[in-house]
C-alpha positions in Angstrom: 142.3 120.8 63.1 141.9 124.1 61.3 138.8 124.4 59.1 141.0 125.5 56.2 142.5 122.0 55.9 139.1 120.6 54.8 139.8 121.6 51.2 138.5 118.6 49.2 134.8 118.0 48.3 133.5 114.4 48.7 130.1 112.9 48.1 128.6 110.4 50.5 126.5 107.8 48.6 123.8 105.6 50.2 122.8 102.1 49.2 119.1 101.6 48.5 116.8 99.1 46.8 114.2 100.4 44.3 111.2 98.5 43.0 110.3 99.1 39.3 106.8 99.2 37.9 106.7 95.3 37.4 108.0 94.5 40.9 111.7 93.8 40.2 114.1 94.9 43.0 117.1 96.9 41.8 120.0 97.8 44.0 121.5 101.3 43.5 123.7 104.0 45.1 122.2 107.4 45.5 123.9 110.7 46.6 123.0 111.3 50.2 125.0 114.5 50.7 128.4 116.1 50.1 130.8 117.8 52.4 134.3 119.1 52.8 137.1 116.8 53.9 140.9 116.7 54.5 142.2 113.7 52.5 145.4 111.8 53.2 146.7 108.6 51.7 147.0 105.9 54.4 148.5 103.1 52.4 149.0 101.9 48.8 149.9 98.4 47.6 150.0 96.4 44.4 150.1 92.6 43.9 149.7 90.2 41.1 147.3 87.3 41.5 146.6 84.7 38.7 148.1 87.1 36.1 146.0 90.1 37.2 147.6 93.1 38.8 145.5 94.6 41.6 146.1 97.9 43.2 144.7 98.7 46.6 144.7 102.3 47.9 143.5 103.2 51.4 142.6 106.8 52.1 141.7 108.6 55.3 139.0 111.3 55.1 138.7 113.8 58.0 135.3 115.5 58.0 133.2 117.6 60.5 131.2 115.5 62.9 127.5 116.5 62.5 124.2 114.7 63.2 124.2 113.7 59.5 127.7 112.3 59.4 127.6 110.5 62.8 124.9 108.1 61.3 127.2 106.8 58.5 127.8 103.0 58.3 130.3 100.9 56.6 127.7 98.7 54.8 125.2 101.3 53.7 127.5 104.2 52.6 130.4 104.8 50.3 132.4 107.8 49.2 132.9 109.3 45.8 136.1 111.4 45.5 137.5 112.8 42.3 135.4 110.4 40.1 136.4 107.2 42.0 134.3 105.2 44.4 135.8 104.3 47.8 134.3 101.6 50.0 134.2 102.6 53.7 136.4 100.3 55.8 136.0 102.0 59.2 134.5 105.1 60.8 136.2 106.7 63.8 134.1 109.3 65.6 135.8 111.6 68.1 133.8 111.3 71.3 136.1 113.6 73.3 135.9 116.8 71.3 132.9 116.0 69.0 134.1 118.2 66.2 135.8 116.0 63.6 135.7 112.3 62.6 137.9 110.1 60.4 136.7 107.7 57.8 139.1 105.1 56.4 138.1 104.0 52.9 139.7 101.9 50.2 139.6 101.4 46.4 140.7 98.3 44.5 141.5 98.8 40.8 141.8 95.9 38.3 140.5 92.5 39.1 137.4 93.9 41.0 134.4 91.8 40.0 131.3 93.2 41.7 130.3 96.8 42.3 128.6 96.1 45.6 131.6 94.9 47.7 
């Protein structure tokens, strides 16, 4: 892949739990780092369930494989791209060439109940 194809800026967010001054635990997402990516739509679907229309969009992000990005996980990280939050579905490192990796992430609009899915 040519480096010029990585033309979209994405932010990797990391899940953490913070304790406030009275001992309450609060879950939050903090910005871990940002990087350049090539972005391609993998699939898009829409269905209606119980009168609520839900849109599901799956996107494939191709990023450079670095020591920082190789430690990403599907449960502790998510991606912010163009103001939307994408939950990571799978991470596909390239063990042969060790230069790029693919991340498949999805977003559900309408009907989504919790922000920590």
